[in-house]
C-alpha positions as CSV (number, residue, x, y, z in Angstrom):
1,M,0.0,0.0,0.0
2,M,1.4,3.4,-1.0
3,A,1.6,5.9,1.8
4,Q,-0.2,9.2,1.2
5,L,0.3,12.6,2.6
6,P,-2.2,14.2,4.9
7,S,-5.0,16.0,3.1
8,T,-3.0,19.3,3.4
9,L,-1.6,18.7,-0.1
10,T,-4.0,21.1,-2.0
11,M,-4.3,21.3,-5.6
12,L,-4.6,24.9,-6.5
13,A,-4.8,24.7,-10.4
14,S,-4.5,21.9,-13.0
15,D,-4.7,21.6,-16.7
16,D,-2.9,19.9,-19.6
17,V,0.1,22.3,-19.1
18,Y,0.6,22.4,-15.5
19,R,-0.4,21.3,-12.0
20,L,0.1,23.7,-9.1
21,A,-0.2,22.7,-5.4
22,R,0.5,23.8,-1.9
23,W,1.8,21.6,0.9
24,N,2.4,23.5,4.1
25,D,5.4,25.8,3.4
26,M,5.9,24.6,-0.2
27,V,4.4,25.7,-3.5
28,I,4.9,23.0,-6.2
29,V,4.4,23.5,-9.9
30,D,4.7,20.6,-12.3
31,W,5.1,21.9,-15.9
32,A,4.1,19.4,-18.6
33,G,4.0,22.2,-21.1
34,L,5.3,25.7,-21.6
35,P,4.3,28.4,-19.2
36,T,1.9,31.3,-20.1
37,K,1.7,34.6,-18.6
38,D,-1.7,33.8,-16.9
39,R,-0.3,30.6,-15.4
40,L,2.8,32.4,-14.2
41,R,0.6,35.0,-12.5
42,T,-1.5,32.3,-10.8
43,F,1.8,30.7,-9.7
44,E,3.1,33.9,-8.4
45,A,-0.2,34.7,-6.6
46,K,-0.1,31.3,-4.9
47,I,3.5,31.9,-3.6
48,N,2.3,35.1,-2.1
49,E,-0.8,33.5,-0.6
50,T,1.1,30.6,0.9
51,A,3.6,33.0,2.6
52,G,0.8,35.1,3.9
53,G,3.2,37.6,5.2
54,R,4.2,35.1,7.9
55,Q,6.6,32.6,6.5
56,K,9.2,31.9,3.8
57,V,8.0,29.6,1.1
58,V,10.1,26.9,-0.7
59,V,9.2,26.8,-4.4
60,V,9.5,23.5,-6.3
61,V,9.5,23.6,-10.0
62,R,9.3,20.3,-11.9
63,L,10.1,20.4,-15.6
64,R,8.8,17.4,-17.5
65,P,10.9,15.8,-20.4
66,G,9.9,17.1,-23.7
67,L,9.3,20.6,-22.5
68,G,10.5,23.2,-25.0
69,V,12.4,26.4,-24.3
70,P,10.1,29.3,-23.1
71,T,9.9,32.3,-25.2
72,A,11.9,35.4,-24.4
73,E,8.7,37.0,-23.1
74,M,8.1,34.1,-20.7
75,R,11.7,33.9,-19.6
76,D,11.4,37.6,-18.7
77,E,8.2,36.9,-16.8
78,I,9.8,34.0,-14.9
79,T,12.8,36.2,-14.0
80,R,10.3,38.9,-12.7
81,V,8.5,36.3,-10.6
82,M,11.8,35.3,-9.0
83,R,12.7,38.8,-8.3
84,D,9.3,39.9,-7.0
85,T,9.0,36.9,-4.6
86,Q,12.4,36.8,-3.2
87,H,11.5,38.5,0.1
88,I,9.1,35.6,0.8
89,T,11.0,32.7,-0.8
90,A,13.4,30.4,1.2
91,G,14.6,28.7,-2.0
92,W,13.9,27.6,-5.5
93,C,14.2,23.9,-6.2
94,V,14.2,22.9,-9.9
95,L,13.7,19.4,-10.8
96,L,15.0,18.1,-14.2
97,E,14.6,14.4,-14.3
98,R,16.6,14.1,-17.5
99,E,20.1,14.4,-18.8
100,G,21.6,15.5,-22.1
101,F,20.8,18.5,-24.2
102,F,17.3,19.1,-22.6
103,A,18.7,19.2,-19.1
104,A,21.7,21.2,-20.0
105,T,19.6,23.9,-21.9
106,H,17.2,24.2,-19.0
107,R,19.9,24.3,-16.4
108,S,21.6,27.0,-18.2
109,L,18.3,29.0,-18.7
110,T,17.4,28.5,-15.0
111,A,20.8,29.8,-13.8
112,T,20.6,32.8,-16.2
113,M,17.1,33.8,-15.2
114,H,18.1,33.5,-11.5
115,L,21.1,35.6,-12.1
116,L,19.1,38.2,-14.0
117,S,16.5,38.4,-11.4
118,G,19.0,39.7,-8.9
119,S,17.5,37.4,-6.3
120,K,19.7,36.3,-3.4
121,V,17.5,33.3,-2.7
122,K,19.1,29.9,-3.0
123,L,18.4,28.0,-6.1
124,K,19.5,24.5,-6.9
125,V,18.7,22.1,-9.8
126,F,18.3,18.4,-9.2
127,K,18.0,15.2,-11.3
128,T,15.9,13.2,-8.9
129,V,12.9,13.7,-6.6
130,S,14.8,12.2,-3.6
131,E,17.8,14.5,-4.0
132,A,15.5,17.5,-4.3
133,A,13.5,16.4,-1.2
134,V,16.6,16.2,1.0
135,W,17.6,19.7,-0.1
136,V,14.2,21.1,0.6
137,T,14.2,19.7,4.1
138,Q,17.6,21.4,4.6
139,I,16.5,24.9,3.6
140,G,13.2,25.2,5.1
141,S,10.7,22.4,5.3
142,S,10.2,20.9,8.8
143,H,9.1,17.6,7.3
144,Q,10.8,14.2,6.6
145,S,12.4,14.0,3.1
146,G,10.2,11.0,2.2
147,D,7.0,13.1,2.9
148,V,8.5,16.0,0.8
149,A,9.2,13.7,-1.9
150,M,5.6,12.5,-2.1
151,A,4.5,16.1,-2.0
152,I,6.9,17.0,-5.0
153,E,5.3,14.0,-6.8
154,L,1.8,15.6,-6.0
155,R,0.7,12.3,-4.3
156,G,-1.5,13.1,-1.5
157,G,-5.0,13.2,0.0
C-alpha cells in the first residue's frame, strides 16, 4: 500500500500544461508544457498567498521531459516572478529528471534567469525527486524528506 500525505496537499490549479499545489510551506508547480503569462501570474499569486506575510516559502518547479524552451517574453516573466517573490522565498528547487541537451539547456536557462532576477534566494537544480526532497528539508521544510518527495510528486489526500 502506497503511503499518502495528509489532506493538506492542496491542488490549486491543474490543466494539460501544469499542476500547481501547496503543501504546508511549499508551492509546487509541475510543468508538462510551456508556461503562459496567466499561469505564471497564478503561480506567483499562490506563492504570495502561501507566505501570507508570515513565512518563507520553498518553491519547487518540476520540468517534464519534452518541455520546450520558453519564449523570451516568458523567460522575462519567470525572471520577474523570481525577483518579486524573493522576500518571501526560502529557496527555489528545480527538478529536471533528465540528462543530455534538454537538461543542459534548462539548467543554463534557469541559472541565467536566476542571475538576471538579482535574487539572493538559494536555487538548486536536481535530477531526482529524492535529492530535491533532501535539499528542501535542509533549507526550510520541517518535514521528513520522504514526505517531501511525495508532495513533490503531487501524491496526497
